[in-house]
C-alpha positions, 0 to 999 in steps of 0.5 A: 622349513628349517631342518635340523642338523645331524645331531637334531635327534640327539638335541631333540630327545634332550628337549623333550626330557627337560620339558617333561622334567620341567613338567613333573616338577611343576606337577609336583609343585602343585601337588606339594602345595595342595598337600600343604593346603590339605594339612592346613585344613586338617589343623583347622578341623582339629582346631575346631574340633578342639574349641567344640570340646572345650566349650563342651566341657566349660558348659559341663563345668558352668552348669555343675557349678551353677546346679552345685549352688542351687543345691547348696542354696536350697539346703541351707533353706531348708535348714534355715526354715528348720531353725526358724520353725524352732526359733517361733517355738521357742519364742512361744515358750518364753512368752508363755513363761513370762505369762506364768511368772506374771500370773502364776501356775495356778490361775486356770481361768487366766491360763485358759484365756491365754491359751485360747488367744494363742490359737495353737492349732492355727499357728503351730499345727506341728506342735501336740499342745502347750503344758505347764508342768510345776515343780515338786520335790519329794517333801512336797508332793503330798501337799501337792497332790491334795491341792491338786485333788480339791481342783481336779478330783482323781489327780494322780501323778503318773508314772511313779519314780522317786529319782529327786524331783517331780514335774507333773502337768497341772495345766496344758491346752487343747483341752483334750490333751490335757485330759490326757496328760494331766498328772504326767510327770515329765521328770520321770524318764531320764532324758527328759530330766536331763533336758530339764536339768539343763534347762534349769541350769542355764535358764533357757530353752533346751531340747530333748533327743528324739523320744516317744511322745505321750498320747500320740506313741510317736517319735518327736521332741520335746522343748522346755523352758524354766519359768521362776516364781516367788514361793514362800517369800523367796523367788526360785524354780517353779516348774517349765513350760512344756511342748512336744513336736512331731516331725511328720507334722513339722515338715509341712507349709513351707518345709512340705516336700512338694515344695521342696526338690531335695529330700532329707533325714534329720538325726540326733546322736544317731537316732533317726527323727525324720527319714524322707530318704528311705520312704521307697513310695516318694516316687520324687526321690532320685536313686543316683542323685546328683548332689549329697550334703550333710549340715549340722544344726545347732538348736538348743543343746542339740546337734542335729545331723541333716542329710540332704539329697536332690531329686528327680524334680531337681535333675528335671530343672538342672539342664543336664542336656545343655552341655550335650546340645553344645556338644552336638551343636558343636559337632554338626558345625564340625561335620558341616566344615569337614564335608565342606573342606572334603567337597573342597579337597575332592573339587581340588584333586580333579583340578590338580588331575585336570591341570596335570592331564593338560600338562601332560597333553601339552607335553605330549603336543609339544614332542610330537609337534618336535617330532613331526618337524623332525621327521618332515625334514628328514622325510623330505631329505631321504625321499628325495635322495631316491628321486635325485638318484633317479634323475640322474639315472634317467639322464645316464640313460638318455645319453647312452641312448643318443650315443648308442652305447651297448643296450647292456649298459642302460639295462643295467641302470634301468635295474638301479632305477628299480631298486631305487624305487623300491626302496622309496617304495620301502620308505613310504610304507615305513611312513605309513607304518610310522603314522598308523601308531597314533590310530586307535588301540586295538582289543587287549588279549591274554598274553604269555610273553614267552610264548609269543617269543617263541611264536615269533621266532617259529614265524620267522623260521629261526632255528631251534637253539638260536632263540632262547627265552630267560626269565618269566613274567605272569600272563597278563591282558595287554595289546598282543598285536603291538607287543608282537610288533616291537619284538618281531621288529627287535628279533628280525633285525637281529637275525637280518642284519648279523654280519655272520647269519649262520652264527647269529644267536638271540636271547630274550631276558624277560623281568616282572618289575611290579604289577604295573610293569615288565622289563624285557631285554634283546640280546644278540651276538652281532657286530654291534650299533656304531657308537656314533649312532648310539641312541639315534638309531631309534630316530626315523631313517637312521641305520644301526651302522649309519650308512644307507642300505637298500635292505633298510629303510631305517624305520623299523627302531623308530616304529618300535620306540614310538609303540612303547612309549605311546603305551608310556614305557621306555626303550634304551640301548644297554651294555653288551659285554663281549660284543653284540647289542642289547635293547631294553624296554619296558611294557605296561602290564595295565593299559587304559584303552580310554588313557591317551598315549603318553599318560601312563604314570611310571611306578613310584609316581611322577609323569612321563614314561615308564621304570628308567631302564638300566644301562648294563644288560 
């Protein structure tokens, strides 16, 4: 075995520090890499959430546009169907105008045949009927009444008025309608007369604004188309073909509410003609419609306002749940992704912790092997020294006995042999104590550090006033036996090896660093430690003055250091202005009995021993 030189202890400590620093840097690098990967995971999850929200918004916007297009298409379809219905009625009027102009407005037989061929109730169920109203001036009224009464006894003109001309109904279909409206003057009302004037002026079909229909008493509209006849050799206005319709009947067949997913209100000049939006009995009405619109329908001289809203049925077919399903599906995938990344992160942390633990154990093993090698070399050297001295003394005693030397001389040599044997025995006991520091820890008990120091002083027989405690730390649970061993060794050394025991004074300064650590400084007024020894004083078999003493085995401070470092603490020499020795060490406030020695995490992060110690006390 190659034993280290005199400076091996310092060099070994330097190598240990290098290894510890390298291990700390390696673990810090691994943690940075893991932290970087963790940040990448968070960015990935955030990106996935943004994609999910974007897909949700896109689906909602696309669905909104699709439903808007569907609603607009239905609204246009309803408006167009209304226009087609009115166009069909206008075509009927034009056909009837052609018939009247061809056959005249007095041939009832031909009219009845024409009306039967129309089959109004089947083809135009929304119409109340079809009538022919003859134009009669005020001067023609008496002759007209006489002629009509000859054909229809009891024929009367109603209601009476004198507004320029008359337009009484002379023929109508169906027959029931003719009995009700025969003789009714279409021109008696201002609204109807304005429509007639417009029709005669434009020679085209015209619509009235909403009016009360004769016979039914319900609101509707009247559509008129003028016809021309040749009278007295001249062609001129002969009258008008008239039809009326109820809106309740108009909204049938393809326009029936049951076949639509929209409801509407039809108004003309602020007069409501049909109001499905106000029908509270209609369960299809949506109190919060998805869409609303207004259309203007220009029909035969009138502007109809069509207000339309979507119904519950429209909402049911709108697929409004689709965007939410997209969102839920995306969030489900994101949750699964987060769970997987979290599990991966937990596995990564466990792996990182295991790697760090393994690294620290390897570092502790390397340090232990180095200390063991140094210790074996030192032990072999220092234990051999008393044995060599014994062998020399035995040789001297043998020579004295052969030469017949005075008995006192051999007895003195034998006494020296006894002292060396006792010193070797003390060394062996120190070695045993040093090795026992790796034994399992004892039970943790509540400990008051100041009280413990004073108990140690009493045990050592220190006089009052020569051992003082400054500062205070809160009591905590710790390895009281090992802490007492450390303090007793340091305090005992301060008194035992003082150059003038009668004036020896020791101060123990206590400092609460944080919730994890306390700092203890043992300060004496002795002769100090030989500068050439320095920090090597904590090496096995190295004494404070670098010389062999019979009353010192050089193990005490090594035991102290190993006891402290086994719990993750640190120990070092501090400066003592004015002379003396200051030894400062840190002690953990939290000890895990299941944690291996030298694995305590230092405050502020990182690995290795406890808080760094100040040089000055």
